[in-house]
DOVOPA-404577 format. One record per residue (C-alpha): x, y, z. Coordinates in pm, whole numbers, padded with zeros to 5 digits, always signed. Example, Ala and Ser with C-alpha at 12.3 -4.5 7.8 and 13.67 -1.06 7.14 Angstrom:
<rs>
+--------+--------+--------+
:     px :     py :     pz :
+--------+--------+--------+
: +01230 : -00450 : +00780 :
: +01367 : -00106 : +00714 :
+--------+--------+--------+
</rs>
This chain:
<rs>
+--------+--------+--------+
:     px :     py :     pz :
+--------+--------+--------+
: +03641 : +00056 : +00628 :
: +03344 : -00174 : +00576 :
: +03102 : -00229 : +00863 :
: +02914 : -00555 : +00906 :
: +02563 : -00509 : +01037 :
: +02436 : -00755 : +01300 :
: +02111 : -00790 : +01101 :
: +01999 : -00808 : +00741 :
: +01872 : -00480 : +00592 :
: +01644 : -00700 : +00380 :
: +01449 : -00793 : +00694 :
: +01396 : -00425 : +00772 :
: +01252 : -00384 : +00421 :
: +01030 : -00690 : +00459 :
: +00896 : -00571 : +00796 :
: +00845 : -00215 : +00665 :
: +00662 : -00342 : +00354 :
: +00443 : -00571 : +00565 :
: +00348 : -00294 : +00807 :
: +00282 : -00024 : +00547 :
: +00090 : -00263 : +00326 :
: -00130 : -00421 : +00592 :
: -00197 : -00082 : +00751 :
: -00468 : -00031 : +00487 :
: -00655 : -00351 : +00577 :
: -00846 : -00220 : +00883 :
: -00967 : +00087 : +00693 :
: -01066 : -00115 : +00386 :
: -01256 : -00365 : +00599 :
: -01428 : -00089 : +00797 :
: -01525 : +00105 : +00483 :
: -01685 : -00199 : +00322 :
: -01858 : -00321 : +00640 :
: -02004 : +00015 : +00739 :
: -02050 : +00147 : +00383 :
: -01923 : +00474 : +00527 :
: -01627 : +00674 : +00400 :
: -01726 : +01024 : +00507 :
: -01395 : +01095 : +00679 :
: -01184 : +00953 : +00397 :
: -01032 : +01214 : +00166 :
: -01104 : +01138 : -00199 :
: -00817 : +01360 : -00319 :
: -00571 : +01189 : -00086 :
: -00671 : +00840 : -00196 :
: -00662 : +00938 : -00565 :
: -00306 : +01064 : -00520 :
: -00209 : +00765 : -00304 :
: -00342 : +00506 : -00548 :
: -00172 : +00688 : -00836 :
: +00156 : +00680 : -00645 :
: +00114 : +00310 : -00564 :
: +00053 : +00236 : -00933 :
: +00375 : +00420 : -01020 :
: +00570 : +00229 : -00754 :
: +00429 : -00095 : -00893 :
: +00530 : +00001 : -01248 :
: +00876 : +00099 : -01119 :
: +00910 : -00239 : -00945 :
: +00809 : -00418 : -01264 :
: +01053 : -00216 : -01475 :
: +01349 : -00288 : -01246 :
: +01239 : -00647 : -01180 :
: +01214 : -00605 : -00800 :
: +00980 : -00884 : -00688 :
: +00935 : -00768 : -00326 :
: +00847 : -00419 : -00451 :
: +00599 : -00566 : -00697 :
: +00435 : -00788 : -00433 :
: +00412 : -00517 : -00167 :
: +00269 : -00261 : -00405 :
: +00024 : -00508 : -00561 :
: -00124 : -00585 : -00220 :
: -00117 : -00217 : -00118 :
: -00290 : -00125 : -00445 :
: -00564 : -00380 : -00381 :
: -00629 : -00251 : -00028 :
: -00601 : +00122 : -00104 :
: -00796 : +00068 : -00426 :
: -01073 : -00098 : -00226 :
: -01093 : +00207 : -00002 :
: -01096 : +00439 : -00304 :
: -01372 : +00236 : -00471 :
: -01571 : +00237 : -00146 :
: -01527 : +00615 : -00122 :
: -01660 : +00665 : -00476 :
: -01933 : +00401 : -00448 :
: -02075 : +00485 : -00103 :
: -02098 : +00863 : -00136 :
+--------+--------+--------+
</rs>
């Protein structure tokens, strides 16, 4: 028996991608404004950025545009934090 949902699962994905992607913006802005990243874990951000790159490659390989867009933006924000962490030691 097939169940019809009263909402589109696509919207859940869009909202989830928006929230998880933009969640990095406040930290990236703070790191660059204050030039301080003392409480940011370098190992965590290295692993995170590596994972984001792999998700982006995966999205490209399967041709999933929302996955590519979300991970491109996430990579830019998390990458900015990683660069700040390395640069402002």
